[in-house]
N, CA, C and O atoms as a Tinker XYZ file with bonds, in Angstrom:
   380  protein
     1  N    167.372000  226.200000  145.691000    73     2
     2  CA   166.021000  226.508000  145.306000    64     1     3
     3  C    165.346000  227.195000  146.481000    63     2     4     5
     4  O    165.753000  227.029000  147.631000    81     3
     5  N    164.318000  227.961000  146.183000    73     3     6
     6  CA   163.657000  228.759000  147.211000    64     5     7
     7  C    162.140000  228.669000  147.096000    63     6     8     9
     8  O    161.580000  228.598000  146.002000    81     7
     9  N    161.501000  228.673000  148.248000    73     7    10
    10  CA   160.066000  228.893000  148.334000    64     9    11
    11  C    159.904000  230.278000  148.937000    63    10    12    13
    12  O    160.379000  230.543000  150.042000    81    11
    13  N    159.240000  231.150000  148.214000    73    11    14
    14  CA   158.982000  232.505000  148.694000    64    13    15
    15  C    157.508000  232.590000  149.059000    63    14    16    17
    16  O    156.633000  232.338000  148.231000    81    15
    17  N    157.249000  232.946000  150.297000    73    15    18
    18  CA   155.875000  233.106000  150.769000    64    17    19
    19  C    155.593000  234.600000  150.920000    63    18    20    21
    20  O    156.232000  235.290000  151.715000    81    19
    21  N    154.622000  235.086000  150.140000    73    19    22
    22  CA   154.197000  236.481000  150.244000    64    21    23
    23  C    152.971000  236.535000  151.147000    63    22    24    25
    24  O    152.058000  235.719000  151.022000    81    23
    25  N    152.962000  237.494000  152.047000    73    23    26
    26  CA   151.807000  237.731000  152.900000    64    25    27
    27  C    151.377000  239.173000  152.700000    63    26    28    29
    28  O    152.174000  240.097000  152.866000    81    27
    29  N    150.115000  239.363000  152.342000    73    27    30
    30  CA   149.628000  240.723000  152.145000    64    29    31
    31  C    149.585000  241.468000  153.472000    63    30    32    33
    32  O    149.183000  240.925000  154.501000    81    31
    33  N    150.008000  242.724000  153.420000    73    31    34
    34  CA   150.046000  243.570000  154.609000    64    33    35
    35  C    149.120000  244.768000  154.462000    63    34    36    37
    36  O    149.130000  245.686000  155.282000    81    35
    37  N    148.320000  244.742000  153.402000    73    35    38
    38  CA   147.404000  245.849000  153.107000    64    37    39
    39  C    146.086000  245.247000  152.622000    63    38    40    41
    40  O    146.038000  244.065000  152.283000    81    39
    41  N    145.024000  246.041000  152.586000    73    39    42
    42  CA   143.737000  245.540000  152.082000    64    41    43
    43  C    143.850000  245.045000  150.638000    63    42    44    45
    44  O    144.681000  245.531000  149.870000    81    43
    45  N    143.008000  244.077000  150.279000    73    43    46
    46  CA   143.039000  243.525000  148.922000    64    45    47
    47  C    142.826000  244.592000  147.848000    63    46    48    49
    48  O    143.322000  244.448000  146.731000    81    47
    49  N    142.109000  245.636000  148.167000    73    47    50
    50  CA   141.912000  246.706000  147.174000    64    49    51
    51  C    143.253000  247.355000  146.817000    63    50    52    53
    52  O    143.477000  247.728000  145.665000    81    51
    53  N    144.141000  247.488000  147.804000    73    51    54
    54  CA   145.484000  248.041000  147.543000    64    53    55
    55  C    146.330000  247.051000  146.747000    63    54    56    57
    56  O    147.079000  247.443000  145.852000    81    55
    57  N    146.206000  245.767000  147.079000    73    55    58
    58  CA   146.926000  244.717000  146.351000    64    57    59
    59  C    146.450000  244.690000  144.903000    63    58    60    61
    60  O    147.267000  244.662000  143.982000    81    59
    61  N    145.138000  244.699000  144.697000    73    59    62
    62  CA   144.577000  244.621000  143.353000    64    61    63
    63  C    144.986000  245.806000  142.486000    63    62    64    65
    64  O    145.107000  245.668000  141.268000    81    63
    65  N    145.198000  246.952000  143.092000    73    63    66
    66  CA   145.622000  248.133000  142.332000    64    65    67
    67  C    147.008000  247.931000  141.717000    63    66    68    69
    68  O    147.351000  248.583000  140.731000    81    67
    69  N    147.800000  247.032000  142.295000    73    67    70
    70  CA   149.162000  246.775000  141.812000    64    69    71
    71  C    149.273000  245.437000  141.074000    63    70    72    73
    72  O    150.360000  245.051000  140.646000    81    71
    73  N    148.148000  244.733000  140.927000    73    71    74
    74  CA   148.187000  243.368000  140.401000    64    73    75
    75  C    148.719000  243.280000  138.972000    63    74    76    77
    76  O    149.527000  242.397000  138.683000    81    75
    77  N    148.300000  244.150000  138.086000    73    75    78
    78  CA   148.781000  244.089000  136.695000    64    77    79
    79  C    150.292000  244.271000  136.633000    63    78    80    81
    80  O    150.975000  243.555000  135.902000    81    79
    81  N    150.815000  245.221000  137.393000    73    79    82
    82  CA   152.264000  245.449000  137.413000    64    81    83
    83  C    152.983000  244.253000  138.026000    63    82    84    85
    84  O    154.063000  243.880000  137.568000    81    83
    85  N    152.393000  243.646000  139.059000    73    83    86
    86  CA   152.980000  242.458000  139.694000    64    85    87
    87  C    153.036000  241.300000  138.705000    63    86    88    89
    88  O    154.046000  240.599000  138.636000    81    87
    89  N    151.967000  241.089000  137.938000    73    87    90
    90  CA   151.937000  240.006000  136.955000    64    89    91
    91  C    152.992000  240.242000  135.875000    63    90    92    93
    92  O    153.646000  239.294000  135.442000    81    91
    93  N    153.168000  241.474000  135.438000    73    91    94
    94  CA   154.215000  241.787000  134.456000    64    93    95
    95  C    155.598000  241.474000  135.035000    63    94    96    97
    96  O    156.461000  240.947000  134.333000    81    95
    97  N    155.806000  241.795000  136.306000    73    95    98
    98  CA   157.063000  241.500000  136.991000    64    97    99
    99  C    157.278000  239.984000  137.059000    63    98   100   101
   100  O    158.387000  239.507000  136.817000    81    99
   101  N    156.221000  239.220000  137.387000    73    99   102
   102  CA   156.314000  237.763000  137.415000    64   101   103
   103  C    156.701000  237.217000  136.040000    63   102   104   105
   104  O    157.585000  236.367000  135.933000    81   103
   105  N    156.046000  237.700000  135.004000    73   103   106
   106  CA   156.322000  237.214000  133.643000    64   105   107
   107  C    157.780000  237.430000  133.265000    63   106   108   109
   108  O    158.383000  236.581000  132.608000    81   107
   109  N    158.349000  238.554000  133.673000    73   107   110
   110  CA   159.759000  238.813000  133.383000    64   109   111
   111  C    160.654000  237.819000  134.117000    63   110   112   113
   112  O    161.645000  237.347000  133.559000    81   111
   113  N    160.314000  237.499000  135.361000    73   111   114
   114  CA   161.102000  236.537000  136.130000    64   113   115
   115  C    161.032000  235.145000  135.506000    63   114   116   117
   116  O    162.025000  234.417000  135.509000    81   115
   117  N    159.870000  234.770000  134.972000    73   115   118
   118  CA   159.760000  233.501000  134.257000    64   117   119
   119  C    160.608000  233.527000  132.997000    63   118   120   121
   120  O    161.306000  232.557000  132.700000    81   119
   121  N    160.556000  234.622000  132.254000    73   119   122
   122  CA   161.344000  234.753000  131.030000    64   121   123
   123  C    162.838000  234.669000  131.319000    63   122   124   125
   124  O    163.607000  234.159000  130.505000    81   123
   125  N    163.242000  235.171000  132.479000    73   123   126
   126  CA   164.655000  235.136000  132.881000    64   125   127
   127  C    165.071000  233.767000  133.410000    63   126   128   129
   128  O    166.259000  233.527000  133.627000    81   127
   129  N    164.102000  232.860000  133.622000    73   127   130
   130  CA   164.398000  231.533000  134.139000    64   129   131
   131  C    164.528000  231.474000  135.654000    63   130   132   133
   132  O    164.946000  230.451000  136.197000    81   131
   133  N    164.174000  232.560000  136.348000    73   131   134
   134  CA   164.330000  232.617000  137.804000    64   133   135
   135  C    163.179000  231.961000  138.555000    63   134   136   137
   136  O    163.388000  231.395000  139.628000    81   135
   137  N    161.968000  232.028000  138.008000    73   135   138
   138  CA   160.794000  231.490000  138.686000    64   137   139
   139  C    160.325000  230.219000  137.975000    63   138   140   141
   140  O    160.347000  230.130000  136.748000    81   139
   141  N    159.899000  229.234000  138.782000    73   139   142
   142  CA   159.441000  227.953000  138.247000    64   141   143
   143  C    157.944000  227.764000  138.391000    63   142   144   145
   144  O    157.327000  227.072000  137.580000    81   143
   145  N    157.351000  228.368000  139.413000    73   143   146
   146  CA   155.909000  228.267000  139.653000    64   145   147
   147  C    155.515000  229.392000  140.601000    63   146   148   149
   148  O    156.334000  229.886000  141.375000    81   147
   149  N    154.246000  229.787000  140.529000    73   147   150
   150  CA   153.737000  230.807000  141.449000    64   149   151
   151  C    152.223000  230.728000  141.473000    63   150   152   153
   152  O    151.596000  230.169000  140.572000    81   151
   153  N    151.650000  231.299000  142.524000    73   151   154
   154  CA   150.200000  231.329000  142.617000    64   153   155
   155  C    149.724000  231.913000  143.932000    63   154   156   157
   156  O    150.514000  232.196000  144.833000    81   155
   157  N    148.414000  232.087000  144.019000    73   155   158
   158  CA   147.781000  232.657000  145.209000    64   157   159
   159  C    147.666000  231.630000  146.314000    63   158   160   161
   160  O    147.520000  230.435000  146.058000    81   159
   161  N    147.733000  232.105000  147.545000    73   159   162
   162  CA   147.404000  231.265000  148.695000    64   161   163
   163  C    145.884000  231.164000  148.792000    63   162   164   165
   164  O    145.156000  232.036000  148.317000    81   163
   165  N    145.429000  230.097000  149.410000    73   163   166
   166  CA   144.002000  229.909000  149.674000    64   165   167
   167  C    143.849000  229.736000  151.174000    63   166   168   169
   168  O    144.370000  228.765000  151.724000    81   167
   169  N    143.157000  230.635000  151.859000    73   167   170
   170  CA   142.456000  231.803000  151.340000    64   169   171
   171  C    143.435000  232.855000  150.809000    63   170   172   173
   172  O    144.638000  232.788000  151.062000    81   171
   173  N    142.898000  233.818000  150.074000    73   171   174
   174  CA   143.720000  234.814000  149.393000    64   173   175
   175  C    144.287000  235.834000  150.386000    63   174   176   177
   176  O    143.737000  236.915000  150.596000    81   175
   177  N    145.411000  235.437000  150.984000    73   175   178
   178  CA   146.095000  236.322000  151.927000    64   177   179
   179  C    147.545000  236.513000  151.538000    63   178   180   181
   180  O    148.346000  237.026000  152.319000    81   179
   181  N    147.881000  236.094000  150.318000    73   179   182
   182  CA   149.244000  236.235000  149.816000    64   181   183
   183  C    149.459000  235.295000  148.655000    63   182   184   185
   184  O    148.515000  234.900000  147.971000    81   183
   185  N    150.723000  234.939000  148.439000    73   183   186
   186  CA   151.060000  234.058000  147.336000    64   185   187
   187  C    152.308000  233.270000  147.645000    63   186   188   189
   188  O    152.937000  233.449000  148.688000    81   187
   189  N    152.661000  232.383000  146.712000    73   187   190
   190  CA   153.846000  231.545000  146.843000    64   189   191
   191  C    154.572000  231.544000  145.506000    63   190   192   193
   192  O    153.948000  231.488000  144.447000    81   191
   193  N    155.908000  231.606000  145.570000    73   191   194
   194  CA   156.751000  231.540000  144.378000    64   193   195
   195  C    157.801000  230.469000  144.604000    63   194   196   197
   196  O    158.420000  230.421000  145.667000    81   195
   197  N    158.008000  229.608000  143.615000    73   195   198
   198  CA   159.102000  228.658000  143.619000    64   197   199
   199  C    160.166000  229.243000  142.702000    63   198   200   201
   200  O    159.923000  229.463000  141.516000    81   199
   201  N    161.354000  229.494000  143.263000    73   199   202
   202  CA   162.397000  230.201000  142.520000    64   201   203
   203  C    163.721000  229.443000  142.588000    63   202   204   205
   204  O    163.931000  228.601000  143.461000    81   203
   205  N    164.600000  229.762000  141.650000    73   203   206
   206  CA   165.950000  229.201000  141.670000    64   205   207
   207  C    166.960000  230.313000  141.436000    63   206   208   209
   208  O    166.606000  231.418000  141.025000    81   207
   209  N    168.215000  230.004000  141.704000    73   207   210
   210  CA   169.275000  230.983000  141.523000    64   209   211
   211  C    169.967000  231.284000  142.840000    63   210   212   213
   212  O    169.916000  230.493000  143.781000    81   211
   213  N    170.606000  232.428000  142.890000    73   211   214
   214  CA   171.321000  232.850000  144.091000    64   213   215
   215  C    170.408000  233.697000  144.969000    63   214   216   217
   216  O    169.598000  234.478000  144.471000    81   215
   217  N    170.552000  233.531000  146.282000    73   215   218
   218  CA   169.679000  234.227000  147.225000    64   217   219
   219  C    169.778000  235.749000  147.068000    63   218   220   221
   220  O    168.749000  236.425000  147.060000    81   219
   221  N    170.969000  236.294000  146.947000    73   219   222
   222  CA   171.123000  237.746000  146.836000    64   221   223
   223  C    170.420000  238.284000  145.593000    63   222   224   225
   224  O    169.831000  239.365000  145.622000    81   223
   225  N    170.486000  237.531000  144.513000    73   223   226
   226  CA   169.811000  237.938000  143.274000    64   225   227
   227  C    168.303000  237.882000  143.466000    63   226   228   229
   228  O    167.584000  238.778000  143.024000    81   227
   229  N    167.823000  236.831000  144.125000    73   227   230
   230  CA   166.389000  236.715000  144.405000    64   229   231
   231  C    165.922000  237.868000  145.285000    63   230   232   233
   232  O    164.893000  238.484000  145.006000    81   231
   233  N    166.661000  238.161000  146.334000    73   231   234
   234  CA   166.275000  239.259000  147.228000    64   233   235
   235  C    166.205000  240.584000  146.471000    63   234   236   237
   236  O    165.295000  241.380000  146.701000    81   235
   237  N    167.160000  240.826000  145.570000    73   235   238
   238  CA   167.140000  242.053000  144.770000    64   237   239
   239  C    165.927000  242.072000  143.844000    63   238   240   241
   240  O    165.298000  243.113000  143.658000    81   239
   241  N    165.602000  240.918000  143.268000    73   239   242
   242  CA   164.440000  240.834000  142.388000    64   241   243
   243  C    163.159000  241.091000  143.170000    63   242   244   245
   244  O    162.290000  241.829000  142.707000    81   243
   245  N    163.031000  240.491000  144.352000    73   243   246
   246  CA   161.831000  240.685000  145.173000    64   245   247
   247  C    161.659000  242.155000  145.561000    63   246   248   249
   248  O    160.532000  242.644000  145.650000    81   247
   249  N    162.749000  242.848000  145.788000    73   247   250
   250  CA   162.681000  244.270000  146.148000    64   249   251
   251  C    162.094000  245.109000  145.015000    63   250   252   253
   252  O    161.588000  246.207000  145.249000    81   251
   253  N    162.162000  244.589000  143.786000    73   251   254
   254  CA   161.626000  245.318000  142.632000    64   253   255
   255  C    160.180000  244.957000  142.320000    63   254   256   257
   256  O    159.567000  245.554000  141.435000    81   255
   257  N    159.630000  243.980000  143.045000    73   255   258
   258  CA   158.227000  243.603000  142.854000    64   257   259
   259  C    157.353000  244.816000  143.188000    63   258   260   261
   260  O    157.541000  245.437000  144.234000    81   259
   261  N    156.406000  245.160000  142.320000    73   259   262
   262  CA   155.496000  246.265000  142.635000    64   261   263
   263  C    154.787000  246.104000  143.976000    63   262   264   265
   264  O    154.468000  247.102000  144.622000    81   263
   265  N    154.532000  244.861000  144.411000    73   263   266
   266  CA   153.943000  244.654000  145.731000    64   265   267
   267  C    154.896000  245.125000  146.834000    63   266   268   269
   268  O    154.455000  245.714000  147.821000    81   267
   269  N    156.187000  244.873000  146.673000    73   267   270
   270  CA   157.177000  245.333000  147.656000    64   269   271
   271  C    157.303000  246.847000  147.607000    63   270   272   273
   272  O    157.306000  247.514000  148.642000    81   271
   273  N    157.408000  247.381000  146.405000    73   271   274
   274  CA   157.574000  248.824000  146.260000    64   273   275
   275  C    156.342000  249.574000  146.739000    63   274   276   277
   276  O    156.446000  250.705000  147.214000    81   275
   277  N    155.176000  248.949000  146.617000    73   275   278
   278  CA   153.938000  249.573000  147.084000    64   277   279
   279  C    153.651000  249.318000  148.557000    63   278   280   281
   280  O    152.683000  249.843000  149.108000    81   279
   281  N    154.496000  248.510000  149.193000    73   279   282
   282  CA   154.328000  248.241000  150.617000    64   281   283
   283  C    153.104000  247.423000  150.963000    63   282   284   285
   284  O    152.526000  247.597000  152.036000    81   283
   285  N    152.688000  246.506000  150.045000    73   283   286
   286  CA   151.469000  245.737000  150.303000    64   285   287
   287  C    151.739000  244.275000  150.640000    63   286   288   289
   288  O    150.802000  243.517000  150.891000    81   287
   289  N    153.021000  243.865000  150.650000    73   287   290
   290  CA   153.334000  242.463000  150.932000    64   289   291
   291  C    154.644000  242.336000  151.697000    63   290   292   293
   292  O    155.549000  243.162000  151.581000    81   291
   293  N    154.707000  241.261000  152.490000    73   291   294
   294  CA   155.925000  240.867000  153.197000    64   293   295
   295  C    156.393000  239.558000  152.563000    63   294   296   297
   296  O    155.572000  238.757000  152.116000    81   295
   297  N    157.703000  239.338000  152.522000    73   295   298
   298  CA   158.274000  238.164000  151.873000    64   297   299
   299  C    159.072000  237.337000  152.872000    63   298   300   301
   300  O    159.918000  237.866000  153.594000    81   299
   301  N    158.798000  236.042000  152.908000    73   299   302
   302  CA   159.585000  235.102000  153.690000    64   301   303
   303  C    160.206000  234.122000  152.711000    63   302   304   305
   304  O    159.510000  233.545000  151.875000    81   303
   305  N    161.520000  233.935000  152.815000    73   303   306
   306  CA   162.257000  233.083000  151.881000    64   305   307
   307  C    162.745000  231.841000  152.613000    63   306   308   309
   308  O    163.401000  231.937000  153.651000    81   307
   309  N    162.416000  230.669000  152.061000    73   307   310
   310  CA   162.893000  229.396000  152.584000    64   309   311
   311  C    163.770000  228.766000  151.505000    63   310   312   313
   312  O    163.317000  228.525000  150.386000    81   311
   313  N    165.016000  228.507000  151.851000    73   311   314
   314  CA   165.915000  227.841000  150.905000    64   313   315
   315  C    165.900000  226.341000  151.189000    63   314   316   317
   316  O    165.877000  225.923000  152.346000    81   315
   317  N    165.913000  225.539000  150.130000    73   315   318
   318  CA   165.991000  224.098000  150.307000    64   317   319
   319  C    166.713000  223.470000  149.131000    63   318   320   321
   320  O    166.830000  224.072000  148.064000    81   319
   321  N    167.197000  222.253000  149.337000    73   319   322
   322  CA   167.885000  221.497000  148.294000    64   321   323
   323  C    167.005000  220.311000  147.936000    63   322   324   325
   324  O    166.868000  219.387000  148.738000    81   323
   325  N    166.401000  220.314000  146.743000    73   323   326
   326  CA   165.552000  219.193000  146.346000    64   325   327
   327  C    166.368000  217.903000  146.242000    63   326   328   329
   328  O    167.326000  217.827000  145.472000    81   327
   329  N    165.986000  216.907000  147.009000    73   327   330
   330  CA   166.653000  215.618000  146.964000    64   329   331
   331  C    165.849000  214.580000  146.208000    63   330   332   333
   332  O    166.401000  213.616000  145.678000    81   331
   333  N    164.532000  214.783000  146.162000    73   331   334
   334  CA   163.640000  213.883000  145.436000    64   333   335
   335  C    162.638000  214.723000  144.658000    63   334   336   337
   336  O    162.262000  215.819000  145.074000    81   335
   337  N    162.213000  214.182000  143.516000    73   335   338
   338  CA   161.213000  214.866000  142.702000    64   337   339
   339  C    160.273000  213.837000  142.070000    63   338   340   341
   340  O    160.582000  212.647000  142.008000    81   339
   341  N    159.148000  214.311000  141.616000    73   339   342
   342  CA   158.238000  213.482000  140.827000    64   341   343
   343  C    158.875000  213.248000  139.460000    63   342   344   345
   344  O    159.712000  214.036000  139.020000    81   343
   345  N    158.484000  212.173000  138.794000    73   343   346
   346  CA   158.990000  211.929000  137.440000    64   345   347
   347  C    158.754000  213.136000  136.540000    63   346   348   349
   348  O    157.677000  213.732000  136.548000    81   347
   349  N    159.758000  213.480000  135.780000    73   347   350
   350  CA   159.688000  214.622000  134.878000    64   349   351
   351  C    160.233000  215.899000  135.480000    63   350   352   353
   352  O    160.434000  216.885000  134.770000    81   351
   353  N    160.476000  215.894000  136.788000    73   351   354
   354  CA   161.003000  217.102000  137.454000    64   353   355
   355  C    162.428000  216.891000  137.964000    63   354   356   357
   356  O    162.893000  217.646000  138.818000    81   355
   357  N    163.113000  215.894000  137.462000    73   355   358
   358  CA   164.451000  215.574000  137.935000    64   357   359
   359  C    165.426000  216.743000  137.767000    63   358   360   361
   360  O    166.398000  216.842000  138.517000    81   359
   361  N    165.188000  217.614000  136.811000    73   359   362
   362  CA   166.096000  218.748000  136.594000    64   361   363
   363  C    166.094000  219.722000  137.769000    63   362   364   365
   364  O    166.974000  220.580000  137.851000    81   363
   365  N    165.125000  219.611000  138.680000    73   363   366
   366  CA   165.084000  220.486000  139.850000    64   365   367
   367  C    166.070000  220.056000  140.934000    63   366   368   369
   368  O    166.438000  220.853000  141.797000    81   367
   369  N    166.500000  218.784000  140.887000    73   367   370
   370  CA   167.433000  218.289000  141.902000    64   369   371
   371  C    168.797000  218.909000  141.682000    63   370   372   373
   372  O    169.244000  219.104000  140.552000    81   371
   373  N    169.445000  219.210000  142.794000    73   371   374
   374  CA   170.801000  219.758000  142.719000    64   373   375
   375  C    171.788000  218.624000  142.891000    63   374   376   377
   376  O    171.541000  217.669000  143.627000    81   375
   377  N    172.904000  218.743000  142.204000    73   375   378
   378  CA   173.952000  217.703000  142.264000    64   377   379
   379  C    174.627000  217.672000  143.606000    63   378   380
   380  O    175.527000  216.862000  143.826000    81   379
């Protein structure tokens, strides 16, 4: 599993110009089962994505994000193995 931290590298006006395309890209990743949760950082200086799958596939997907293609965000990927979860989220644990 992965935590992806996006940090904006451009003014919010540039980010907002790509926001609709970014949201469409996110929706496709959810439909594909790759993303589990996402949202804005507070304060609004980037975002966070909780993802699953293979790292190389995730990296390729992130490269197609309109924010990446527009050069408005940097991505940091943290891989981890969930060992404990809240009730109802047991399916996130890896065997």
